N, C-alpha and C positions, 0 to 999 in steps of 0.2 A: 780405962782411959784410951788404950790403944784401939779398942773396938770403936769407941766414940769418934776418934780421929779418922779411922778408916771409913766410917759411915759418912762423916762430914765431907771428907775428900771425895767420896763417890758422888754425893749430891752436888758438890761444886763442879766436878767434871761433867756430869750429865747435864747440869743446868747451863753450862757454857758451850755445849756441843752444838754444832750447826746441823739442822735437819737436812740441809743441802748435801752434806757429805755422808749421811747415814747410808750404810750398805755399799759404799764405794771402797775400792781397794787402791791404795797408793801404788803408783807404778814409776818406772824409770822415766826421767825427764828427757824426752827425745826431741822436743820442739823448743826453739828459742823464743818464738812469738806465735801468737794466734791472731787470726783476722776475722772480721765480720764482712762477708762479701756482699751484703744486701744493698749497700748504698755507696759503693766505691767507683761506679762507672760514671765519669763526667759527661758522657754523651747521652745519658738517660735522665728524663724527668720522671721521678718516682711520684705517682699520683694516687692518692687513696681517698676513699670515703672515710671520714673520721667521726668518731664519737668520743667526746671528752667529758668525763664526770669528775668534777673537783668540788668537794663539799656540796654546796647548794647550787652550783652552777653546772648546767648541762648544755653542752654545745655540740652542734653537728654541722658538718660541712665538708669541704674538699681540702685535703692537706697535700701540699706539694713539697717534696724534698729534692733539692738540687745540689750536687757537688760542683762547686764553681771553680775550685782549684785543688791541688793535692791535699791541703789542710783546711779547706773552707767548705762549709755547707750552709745553705740558706733554707729556712723553713717558712713557708707561707700558708696560712689557713684562711679560707674564705667561706662565706655562706654559699649555698648552691646557686644563689642569684648574683654572686660576685662581690658581695660586701666583705671587706677585709676584717678578719678577726684577730690575727696576729701575724707578725713578720719578724723573725728572729734570725740572727746570723752567728755562726760559730767559726772562728778562725784560730785554729790551734787551741791555745788556752784562753783566748779572749772571747767575750760574748757581747753582742750588740743587740739591743732592743730597738728595732726600727719602728715598730708599732704594736700596741696591744690594746684591745678594747678595755673599757673602764672596769668591767666586771672581773677581769683577770689581772688588772694592773695594780697588783699588791705585792709587796716585797716577798712575802712568804710563798705565794703562789708562783711568782716568777722564778724564785730560787728552786722550787720543786720542779717546775717545767724545764728549767735550764739543766739541772742534774739529770733529769729523765731523758731529755733529748741527747745530751752529751753521751750518756751510756749507750743509747741506740746508735750513735754515729761514730763511735770509736772504730777506726779502720784497723789498727794493729796495736797489740799490747804484748809486753814481755811476759812470758810464762814463768811462774815461780814454783809451781807444783803441778803434778799430773796424777789423775785417778782414772779408774775405769769401773764399769759394772758390766753385766752381760750384754747390755744394750748400748751404753754410751762410753765414749772417751771424754773425760772432763779435764779442762785446763784452767788452772787458777792464776789470775793476774792480780796485781795490787795497784790501787790508785789512791794515793795519800793514805788515809786511815781505813779505807774500805777495800774490799776484795770483790772481784768479779769471777764467776765460774761459768765457763763456756761448755755447753753440752753438745757434743758432736755425735750423731747417731752412727754407730759402727757400720750398719748395712748400707746406708746411703751416703755417708760422709757429709751430711748436711748439718749446718748449725740449727739446732732446734730450740735452744733456750739459753738465756743469760740470766744468772742470778747474782744480784748485788747484795753484799752482806757487810756487817761490821765483824768484829772477831767472834761475836756470840749470837747475832740475830740476823735473819733475812730482812732486807729492806725493800727491794724491788725485784720483780720477776718479769722478764720479757720472753714471750713465747712466739715462735715463728712457724708458719706453715709455708712450704715452698715446694713446687714440683720440679724445678731445675737446679735448686741450690744457689742460684744467682740473684733472683728477685723473689722477695717475700710476698706471697699473695695475701697473707693474713698476719697481723701482728696484734698481740694482746699484751698490754703493759699494766701491771697491778702493783700497787704499793701495799705493804703488809701493815703499816702502822698509821697511815693517814688515808683519808677518803679521796683517793685518786685512781681513776681507771681510764685507760685510753685504748680504744679498739680501732684498728685500721684495716680496711679491706681494699685491696688493689682495685682501682677504678678500671672498669672494662668499657672500652668504647664500642659503640654499635658497629657491627660488621659492615653496615651500609655507610 
């Protein structure tokens, strides 16, 4: 009986463990909060070539993210010819749909996009746990019933990844590539349990 209980407990613990924290060592909590630096400058229009794959809808165009006040971001996506695809606004905990094309104007898709962009645009979050590996320092934050893990590369001190999880499963992963640690040149957002992927590549204007 004892052996059976031990085996059952082992399977329960392993089935509930997060892949995100595998191989990480828990460390002393030295930071009160962690920040995402990539969209916090109000003087910059963050412009990206965007590809959004959500179920059977594939959209491409130009995505503009603008921080309009300390707690407000506006996201506008257009076709390359200027036709509007979506226009969303985040003000603290409130969300406004200014415009969304018919193909995306469904409650489920909008809720997914809302959660997705909110995760991307969180400026600062309170740290509840800290971990490290040989390559990264990892800071855990909590948002309602979900957790966010911020991966900071030790050598460059740049934010490389945010992983959003429940207590037992990974939900969303955002990967950043950045040369200066202030603006992300590339962003990849992938959901683990639904068919949603967003790829953003920083728009490069012609030198001329």
